[in-house]
Structures are given as C-alpha cells and as structure tokens.
N, C-alpha and C positions, 0 to 999 in steps of 0.2 A: 188668745189663742191659735189665733192664724200665726202671729209672729212667730210663738214657741214650739208652732211644728215645722213652721217654714226653716226655724236654726236649725230641728234636730233634721231636718230632710237636707241642709245642707251639708251637716256633718257627715252625714251617710254617705252623700253623695261624693264629698272628698276622700272620707277612707276609703271608697271602693276606684276611687280615682289613685289614690296615691297606691292600692292593692296591685290597682294594674298596670299604673307606672314601675312600682317593682318589680313587677312581672316579667315586661319587657325591658327593662332594662337586666334583671337574670339573663331572657333568653340573649340578649344583644352580647352580654357578657361572653356566653356558652357557646356561641360562634366565634366570638371576636378567638376565642382561646382555642376552638376547632381549629381556624382558619390558619392561627400563628402555627398551631404542632403539624400542618399539612406543609404547611412552606418550609416549616423547619426541616421534615420527611420529605420534602422534593428538591434541596439544597441538591447543587449538582455534586456526584461524587467523583472524585478526583483518584485517578492510578496514575503510578509511574512503573514503567518497565524497564528493569536496567539488566546489563551484562552481568559476569559472572567476580568482574573488579569494579560494580557497581555505576560503571558508565550506562546514561540513559539508553535506549534503542530507539532513534529515528524509524518512522512510517510502519510501524506493530500494527495489523490488522487486528480491531477485536471486534468478536461477535459475540451474540447471545445465543441461547440454547434453540432458537427458533430461525435461526441464520442473518438475521438483520445485524448488518453493518452498523453498530457503533458511534466507528471512526477509527483513525488510524493515528498515532502517536506522533507529538511534534519533535521538533529536531532536539530535543532535551528527553525525550521517552517519556511523556506528559500525552495523556487524553485527559481532559476535565471534566467530563463528564460519561458516567456508562449506564445514563437512565434508568436508575434502579433494576437494573440487570442481575441474579441473583449469581449466576453462572457466567462465565465468559469462556470462549474461543478464542486463542492466541496464535497470530500466523505470520511468521517473515520470513523471506525469500533466505538468509545465512542464519536461521536460529532452531532449534527444536520447535514442532508446533507442540501448544499447552491447555490446557483445559483447567482451570482452578473456580473454588468456591469463594467468593468473594467476601462469606464471613470468615473465612479462616486467614484474608487478609492483615498483616500488621502497617498500619498505614497508607493501606492500600499501593504499596511495594511486591514489587513481581519480576521475580527473577528468569531469563529465560538461559537456555544451553546453547552451547555452539552448535550449530552442524557438524557430524563429522562426514565430513563430503570428498568421497574415496578418487579426487582427478589426478589420472596418473603425470606423473613427471612427463616432457619430452623432452629430445635431444636434438640441440640446436642444430640446423642442416642448411647448407647455400640454398637449397630448392628454394624456388622461388612463391609459393604458393602456402600456407597454413591451412589444413582441412580443422574445421571443428566446427561439431554435428553436437547440438542444442535441443533441447527437452524444456517445453514450453508451458506456461498454461494462462486463459486471459481469461478474467473476470471481470462482468460488466453489472453494477447494482444500482438499479434504476429509484430512487426514493429511499434509499439503503437495504431496494430487497432483491437479490441477483436476481437477473432476468438475460443474463447468457452465459457460458460457460463455454470454452474451446480448448484442445488441447495438443498436442502433435507434436514429432518430431522434424525439425530443419536441420539438415546440412549446409553450412559455407565455408566457401571456398575464399583465401582472401590474399589477392595478390600484393606480397610485400613490396614490390618494386614500384609496382603503377600505387599505392593503396588505393585498391578496388576490391566490391566484393563481387564474387561470381556464387549468386545461390541457384541452390536447385528448382526447378521451373515448371516443377511438375505436381500441380494441383491433385491431391488424391484426398477428397474427405468426405462424410455421411453427416446428417444429422437428424435432431429431431425436434418437432416444433410445436410451439402451444400459440395458436392464433386467438382465443382470448384474454391473454397477457402478453401476446409478442416477447415470449420466452423460447428459448434456443438452445441446442447443446450441439457442439459439431465436434466430433471426435474425427481428427487429422492425422493421417502419417507424412502426408508434405504439405500439407495445408498452407497456401500463398495468401491468402483474400489481406491477410497484413504483415506485417514485416517483423512481428513478435520474435522471430530467430533469428535474426539476421545481427550478427557481432557487429557493433558498430564501438564510436570512441565518444560519447556522448562526456564521460565524465573529462576525458581530456580536451574536448572542444569547451568547456565549460573553464576548465584548468591543467595548464600547463606546468609539472613540478622542474622547476629550474629554472624558470623565467621569471620569476620574481612575483607571481600572482597575477600578474596585468594580461587582460586578453581583452578583445571586444564586448564581454558582459560586465568590466568595470568591475572583475573579484583582483581581491588582496586578501593575503597570507600571513597568519601570525602564530606562532606558538603558542602552546596551551601549558599550565603547570600540569597537567595531568598525561600531557606529552601528544596530545591530540593535536593537528594544524586548523585551525578557526579561520573560516571562509566568511569575506564579509565583501560591502559596496558602505555606501558614505550613508545608505537606510538601515543597517545591519548586519546581523549576524544571517549568511544563507545559507552555511553546511561546516560541516568536517573532514578532513580527512585524517583516518585511524590508521594505523600500520601496527596491526599486530600477527607476530609472530611472521611466517613471508606472506602474508596476505593484507592487501589493501584496501579499504574501503574509502570509498568518496560518497560523501551525501548531502545534496544540495537541495536548495527551495528553487526550483526551475524559473518558477514563476515568477519571483519575486525579482531573481536576477533578469527576466526578459524583458519585465515591465518596464526595472529601472531604466536597464540597454533602450527602452524602446521612448520611453522619456527623452534619454540624455538623448538621442541622436533623431529627434524629431517624426517619431511613428505616430503621429498621433490616434489615426484609426483604428490600427490595429494596438494600439494601448486602450484605446473606451472600449473597442469590442471586448476585451479580456476582462476588464473590470468591468461591465456592463454582468455579462456570463458569471461572473464571480468566479471566473478562470483560477485552479490550480494544477500546478505539476511541481514533483516532487521525485527523486530516484536515489537509488541507494546501488551502486557499480563496483562490483569485485573482483579485485586484479591478484595475479602473485604479484611479486616485485624481486627484482635481481639484488645485489649487493648493496647496489648506490642508490637505492629506492627506485628506479625506474620500474614504469609500467607500461608493455606496447599491448596491440593485439593480441597477439598471440599468448598471451598470459591471462587473458580472459578465463573468469572462473564463472560468476553469476550475477545476476542482476534483478531489481526491482524498481517498477518505473511507474508512478501514480498519477493518472487525474483525473480531474473535476472540472465539474462545468454546467452551465444550466442548458437549456433548452426545453422545445413546447411541450416537452410530456413530464419535464419535471428538472430532477438533482441528481445529475449521472456521475458514477466515480468509477474507472475506470485500471483497473490494477493486471500487469503482464510480470510472471518471474520467468527468468529464463534462467539455465544452467547448461552449462558447458559438460557434453558426455562423453566424447572423443577426440582427441586432438592426436596431430602428426602434420610433417609436412609432408610436400608433395610437388612434382615437375606437373606443366601440363597435361603433358600424354598420360599420367597416372588418373588426374583428376579428371581425366577426359572417361579412363576405365571407369573411377570409383563411380561416375553420374551412371553409366549402363549397368554396374551391378546394383547402384538403389533401384533403378526401373524396375528390376527383374526379381529383386526381395520387395518390394513394396507395390506392387499389381494392386492390392485392395485397401480399403480405409483401415487402420489399426480398430480394432472393439477398444473400451475400455476398461477391460480386465488385461489386453494387451499391452498398453501404456500406464495400469498400475503395475502390469511386471517387468517390463522396461524402467521405469523410475523403482523401483524396489533394488532392481540388480545396479542401478547407478547409484545407491544412498542417497534418493533424492526422498523427500518424507513425504509419506502418504497422504492423500484429504482428511482433513477433519471428517469427524463424524457428524458436524454440523452442516459444514458445506457438499458433503454427498448426499445427504438428505436434503437438501437448496435443492440441489442438482435433479436429483430422482423427483420432485416435489413438481420443477420443469414443467415435466413430460405427460402429465395429466390434467 
C-alpha cells in the first residue's frame, strides 16, 4: 500500500512538474517572440535624400516633429536611422525645406527641390573692393536638442588686390536667455560674436580647380560617370564637386581631410584631440562659375558648415547657413561711405520679424515650423 501510494504521488508530481515545465516553456517562447518582434520593429529605418536628377544630397538636416535633430545625410544623401519618427522635417541651405510622412515614402526615398534663389548678377569692374552682404543663421544642438539660435545680417568688403576681408565691425544684437537649460537666442543686425557671415574661400582652400587636385590636404580629383568630380585621399572619398547650370557645389568631409593631413604631417596631439572628441566637420560651399568653370570669392552664393564634437555637457552639433544677398564693386571711399550708411541704418538690433521679412525679400526659405517652435520653446 505504501509503495502503491508512493507511486501515485510520484506520478502526480511528475504530471504537475511537466505541466509547470510546459507553462514555463510557453512563457519563454512568448517572450522570445515578443523580443524578436520588438527587435525587428526597432531596426534602423534608412532614408536617402536625392535631388531632381536622382543624385544624393549631403548635409540635409533631418528633424522630427519635436525639433530633435535625428542626424544629417552623408555624402551619398543617406541617413541610416530616423529613430522611429513618423514625420520628418528636412532642411538644406540650397534646397526648398520639406516635411514628409514616413509612411508615404517609397523605399525611404525623398526628393528635394532646388531653391529658387534670386541673387542678382554683378558687372565686373576694376574697383578693388567687392561688397557682399550676407544673411546668416546659426543653430547649436546639444544632445540633439536645439540650445542656441542666432540670426543676422553681415556686410563684407573683400579687397581683391590684397586678398583680405574687411568686415563691418559694429556689434549690435539682443537676446533671450533661459538659464535653466543654458538655451539662448540672439537677434542680431550686425552681430560679430563669430564670423558666420564672413565670406571666405574654404572650398578653394581644400581644392583648387586646375591644379590637378593636389594641395596641403592631399586631395585628388577624378571624374565620375554622373558628371560630378570626386574628391578623395588615400583613405577614401572626401566629397564631390558638382557643376549644375551656372553653379558649382563643393561638398567636402573636412574632418577626414584634416585628420589625414594631421597624421601625414605628424600633428599627433591635434589628431588625438580630434579623435577623442569625436570631431566631425563637413561643408557645402556654392559659387557661381564662369565659362571655364572657375570660381572666385565674388562668385560666392551660399554655404552650410556643420561641426560636431563632444564636450563636458554632451555632444554638440553646430550648423551655420549663410546666403549672399547683395553684391557690388566699390573703391575704398565708397566702402567707407557704405559703412557710415550701415551705422545709421542699423542703430538697433533687428527683431525676428524684421529678419524674416529680410529673408523673404531675398528669396531665403523661412524657418520650418518645427525649428520655429524649438526656438520659441527656449524662451520659456
């Protein structure tokens, strides 16, 4: 009896154990299925941004509806991960801003339209100064959230003979500051805290057309089947030169060019600092070109420069967009008179409304609603 009872108890225990084991296996299997579905759903969603000819557009800023910077497109126009965003806002210095719904995209492909930028032609003159007035916007993102915005107008006079920029030196700006987040906004008429508005030759300093492509950054050039010229060094592609109608676009991965030059030239401390801070720098410079394809400083149209690096507060990304809005040749006395005129005209800082009117008048795209909301949020 004892043996029979023990046997029954043993069978009952095994049955219960098998039932418990089966239930555990079911729960484990369900967890595996859920985890797999989550992993599949969390896979990076890739987009590619192209122009009307189907060529990838580098340095397109991509934001979600909350104004978070999801990233910028690479040299091929690709952003590898949009972080599950349902809607995207796209911005680029030389294309019309765009808002798209991700669900409506075909294979993640987005086409942007050229900016109809009405910069007037200027007649070549023997006068030594070229006057170029520029409109600029500066955005600083800290850990992908906008923490600083500045906009203003900057006049520049470039001495063609001496190859020297003479910028208007009056600082005239006002700002809003939120100490809790360290976020600030500066509305400037002639703000000089940085040289965003100063026209320069960054593209030409990296690559000089007609010299075979070699310079201090060890950049070489090759012709591509699509008509672009590819810029590269021994470590790979650095960018492209794209001649479209009467415009030339220089797009360069400056950080890769600089760090390779640092390595070759033995600037080891600078190279180490750039590597440790996750330094990145890319730019697009746009000039008009003549019949021979040459670009000079007076042919400047617009540019966008992007910097990224780590600091004590996190990861920063700085984006500066600059547009040429007024151009003309002057002699020294005319430039002196122009500066006096500017001092009278811009006695007080411009408001954001005045700056937006100026932008509209010069065919510069308005701030996207997403960026405008992010700017307004910094005031509170």
